[in-house]
C-alpha angles and dihedrals in degrees: 000000000000092000091050091053094048091052092054091044091061092052094053091101087064094059109123097236091178088071092051088050089049092054093042090054090053092051091053089050089058091051095254129127120238112258112269117231097220101079126041093200095053091047092052091051093048093047090047091052093048093048092221125188121271088244096057093042089055091048095049094043090053093049088050095048092051093044092053090044098049100027117189095001090070092047089055092049094048093040094052089044101051094048085081094048105045106061097187095055109109114242118255117269105255115241114251114240105207113207118190110239108247113224091211095078106113099171115115119223111215099230095151096245126120107197093195092060113074145081140275116255130194109249113164091160097065102024139121099036088212139000126261091228094051098056112072095185098072110113116236089248089069105038098099099167091053091052096052109272101161100206133056102191093111088068096061106063124105126194116240118192115218097237106032147000126271112241110250112258105261108201093185091054092046092051093045091051090051091054106133090357141105127231121191137184114204125190141050135333093290091060088045088059090053088048091053092047089055092052091048090051091054111030100076089071092058123077114241094247089054098057136059137168120210135175125217110182105288093000128081117183132194112200128202098195102190088055095041084229131141133193113195140183121207121195111229109132093188096029084227125080112281143160088260098062098109103109092219108025106042108123098122118161095197101054123194131184125200114230117238094008105122093117089067087075097018098072087071094056099055117122094028114141099195117032126185116190132190134169129156119102098067093056093059101092097122140299092306132053132195120236125193115222101187130023136314084227095060113104091222112047116216100213129174127186120225136170114284088241094054092047091049092048089053090053091049094051091048089054093051093047090051090049093049092049100044108023119073106215091209094059105022141050129217124197132187119200113211125231117306109223127229126211104217101140119054090192086073091071096039099263128127112299122250093047134105139178093316114121092002110141101162129066129239110270101196105103091206095050114138118173125221091239090072116075111216087197087067091052089050088053091052093049092047096048094046094046091056093045123096093199113098109241124166115229115214100202098198095149102093099042090048093049089071092057106084084140097062103064122109090244108173094336102099142080110289113217095202124042111262118246122235088249093055092046086053092051111035092182089067092068103025111133103228092168108063126058131231117245130255088040143072097356091063088063088054087057092046088057090045088053092050093052093044097057103021105035 
């Protein structure tokens, strides 16, 4: 009996399905439904009512018997078979094969869109990306609402590139990509602001008991325990060793950087999978900069003065050498965030002199605006060094888009570490912070750009 069934099973592909279709169409013309294959009793009744020929009855009974005996296997065989015979049947929907986007792809696709060239658009429906009061990791220097800022307009602007749309920041994708990995921001307080923004963008997806933030000297680490992932910030305003390396006490007027000393800090960065560097503001002390040629431990310091551009070039080359030696471009990604502008001189944007970012609630409309606080010669050094380097490093050019945002600084709405004098209170311009940025705000856009370049390079 079993051998007999198997023999017929193998000749199923030779069944003339056109005849089955022919009889089915005739049944429909008579107002009858074709017999279902799921119930033997209903099939028999329908066949009896239709008064079918013995040949068709035998054929349908055989198909029904084999279908019941072999279940879904038969359905698969017949389904695959009749796709080639019935031309009007729509093709099956192909299964989607989801592939997790690797963050180690460094090739650039020429799509004709510069995401750093665009304009700010008002978007109160989608901004801010989080609330100041809901992110406990923002330092009191950046919590502008808590410190009395009366307006919130600065939170509602979204960056819109001219030739495309930025991909929406996907916190779930970012966290999943960081699973079993380390991400680190290395640089000065502007980079720390970007680091805090990243933590604020992600932390709400993580239960309170599964996350922590700890500080170890120059290193601050946010841990997402369920992901075995860390996002760190390392204080190194020059990247190289300097006399401003203390994470708390670093306000040194006579700044000195030691040549060839990046490993002093770099030993703490090894093993990182995604690195975000920045360094700029601390170099801007004048036209000259002091370079230490021996050691800070030596009694007599061997110091030479070079142009700020040459000193900065030295720092950039040291960063690239470290990356080339310690970061595998096939498995890791390295970013560099360009200089963050300040708005110290209201005359730059055509306002009355002697003012700054204080009381500024609107951005700069001139698309060609460039403030005097940003040295184009430094941008030239960055371009020259990167152009000559064979190591793939992703440049986050946040300078121009941030130049428009004189409205987004912390100004006077921050924790003041020293009591204000009566003279300062009488003249808020004198103590307004026109360097750092309120959170949520502009620096969330920096991370949207980082996200875009991380997954869609």
